[in-house]
N, C-alpha and C positions, 0 to 999 in steps of 0.2 A: 568779436570776433577774437580768436589768441593773437598776440602781436605779432607774431608769425610762425605759418605752416609751412612745414616742408613736406612738397607733392613727392611723388615718384609714379610716372604714370606708364604702365606695364603695355608695351606693343604687343602683346604675346599671341603665337600663334598654338590654337587648342588644335588637342589631336583629338581626331571626328569620331564622337558615338563611344571615347574611350576616358571615362571620368574619372575615374581612378589616377589614371596618368595625369590628368588635367590639375586633378586636386593634389596631388604629390608636385608638381612645377611649379602650379603659384604658390603653395605653401615657401619653398625653396626663394623664391623670387620676395615674396613676404619677407621673411629672416633675415635675408639679408642686405634689403634695404633698409631695416628699422635698425639692423645692428651694423652694419658698416656706412651706411648712409642719412643717419637718424632720422629716416622720415616720419612724419607724424600721419600722413597717410598713404593708403599705397592702392593703387585701381590698376583694373581691369576691364578688357572688353565686356560688350554684353554676349549674352550665352557662353563664358569662356569655361562653362563645365562639361557642356558638350557638344561646343560646335557647334557649326549655322544648321540649318534647313534646305533641305530637298526644295528644287525648286518646284515642284509637279507632284500632286496629291499622291501617295504612293504606302500604301497599306502600310508592305511589311516593314519600309523607315519610320513610319509611326509607333510602330508596338517597338522596333529598336529603342529610339528615343524614347518611349514613354518607360521599358528597360533602362533607361542611360539617367533619369529625370528623379526627383530626389524632393521631398517637402524639405520645409525650412524650418526647421533647423533640420539636417540630415550628413549624411557622410562629408561632402565637401564643405560643409557650410562648420565643420566639427574638426573639420582639419584645417582649416582658413584660422579658424578659435584657436586653434594651438597655437600658431608660427603668431597669430597677431601678440598674443602671452609671451610669445618667445623674444619678438622684433618690437613689443611696446611700442604699437601703430594700429591707427585705425585703417577697415580696408571694403574696398569696395568691388565687388564681382559680382557677373552675371552668370545667373542661376537656372539652369531648364527646373521649371520647380512645380510636381507635383500640385494640382487643388488640396487647400489644405481639408476642403469639404468632399467634394464631388471626384468620385475615386474615375480617374480615368479621362481628366481633365488635366492641359497643363495652363502653366504662366510663363512667361517673359517677365524672368524678375532679376532685380537689382538688389542686392543685401550688403548690408552698412553692419562689420562686426567692429566691438571697441577693443581698446587693449585691454582690457581683461575677460576679454573671448568672450563677452556676449554680444549678442542681434539686438542693434540700436533700433532698427528697423528693415521694412521692405517694402519695396516701389514695385508695383509689376504696369509692364508697356502697357500706356491706355492708348494708343495708337497702333495698333498690327499693320506691318506693312508686306505688299507684294505676297508670294511665295506662305509666309507664318501666317495669314489666313488660315491656310487646310491644317494645321498642328497646333496654332495658341488661341486662345481666349484673351481677353485684353481688361486690365485693370482698370476698376471702377473707381479710385480719388487719386489725388495728388497729393503727396506728404511731401513736408518738412520738419526734418530730425533736430532736438537739439543735441550737443555735444559739446564738450570741450573746445572744442577746434572752432567751434560757431556753429551757425545754423548753415545745415548743409540739405540740399534736394537734390534726388536723384530724376536722369531723364534716360529711357533706352531708344536709344538710334531715332527711327521715326518721328519721335516725340518733340524733339529739338527741330523740327520743320513746324510744329505752328507755337507764332512765340507767344502764343495763349497760356502755354503749360508754364512754362520760366516766369514770365510775368505774373500768375499769379503765386508761383514756388515765392517769385524775391520781395511782395504784395504779403503772404506767411511770414516774411522777416529773414529767407534767404539768404547769407550773407558767400556762399560758394555753392554751384550746381556744378555735380559729376555727371556728364554723359557721355555714356559706354554705348559701341556701336561695334558693327559686323558689319561695313561699306563695304562694296568689292569693285571690283573698276566693271560697266555697263554701258562699255561701250558708245562713249560718248554722251552718256543719260548722266551722269552723272558726274564733276570736274573729280579725279583726286588732290585738290585743293578744298571741297566744300568742306570739308570737318575744321580746317582749320579755318576759313571764313566764317561759316557759323558760329564754332567757335569764340572770335573775335566778336562777332554781330550782337551775339546774345547779352555775353559780358556785358559790351556798350550800351544794349538797351534797356537793362537792369542796373546798369552801375556796379555789380558783384561778379567775383571769379567764377569764370568757365572753363572746365575742364572738358576736354573731348580726345575720348581713348578709346583707337580704332583698334581691331585686331588685323595682323599677321598671314602668312599663310596660302595655302591651296587647299580647296576641296572640291573635287572631282574640275570642272569648268571652269569655278568661284580662285578669281585671285584676288584680293582680300588686300585695299592698298595701303596699310597702315596712315600714315601721315596725320601723327595725331598734334595736337594744340593744347597749351596750356595760355587762354588771357584774363589780362588784371581788367577791373573793373573802366578802366578809359576806352578796353579795346585791343591795349597793345597786346601783340604774340609776346608772351615771356618765354617761349619754349616750345620749339616745332621740332615733330621729325620729320626730313629730306626720304626720308623711304618706305617700301616695305618690307622692309624686313625686323623681324623680332628686335628690341631694346628696349632699353629704359630712358623715359627724358623725364628730368627734375628741374624743381621750379620754386622758390619761397615766395610765400601770397604775404603780404603788412596788413596791419588791423589801418596803419597809415594810410595806406593808399588805397583805401576800400572809404574810409575816414573825406576824404581828399577828393575825393571824385564824386563823392554824395553832397559833399558841399561846394563845389564848383556847378554840378548840374542837377538842378533838386528836378530830376526825371518824376518822380513819386508827386510831390507837393503840382506838380505842372499839367498832370493827366485831367482828360476830360470826357470820363467814364459817364454823363451824360449824353454823349453825341456815341457811341460806340453799339450801341441797342446791336446793327443789324450783327454783331458778331454773337451773340447768341440767339440770332435765330437757325434755326434746324435748313440745309440744302433743302427738302423736300419735304 
């Protein structure tokens, strides 16, 4: 990976079903972080383009969500591409995507854009969670993208609860995994520190940098709790948010830290895949 990668994680508060406003505001953050803070990578949360989904099946909401969703490339990625060129930075953002082939089918996607404004790749959410199943299909591949920053993978929210996915990405060479979230207060079922804890754990398990970007703001009864984090390959949290407010947290990721941790604990050499067969067995 690049010797030093400067990351800006934007704990963005999406405007509900307002794609144009969200695209404009994200572009402002991208330009400012690239120009004023020298960011190499600017990260936004899950479904930053539209906001999150309703808790119950609702055909009218589904229709409105489709109207605000888009193909990739599309209006939001074009706006972010222009900002990436201006800010000379990579961008990862959550997009409510129209299926590239099947009309009226949606995908929950994370898109990676480079400083030239080109789309490097798209990771569709592999594990749909709770009410998302009412609106979104699931991705069918796990990707790792070659960039000038290093090899980069993307998880979308619930994906990070499954350690198999970041491990697959690590085995494909990932040095940085960006995990984008839209996690909200859930009455004691999910602690508000969970993203920071999972970020540290997934980083440590795979000896790589793990970036957990949650959103902020309120949609109906839901309060999104923020509290994002950026973790080193050792599991040390390099930067955290301590609030549910819209804010930016920043950290420097270094190739030396990655190399030192992988030299210290040889987690990939020490695997015993011949014993892990039950992981591949379907539940039913």
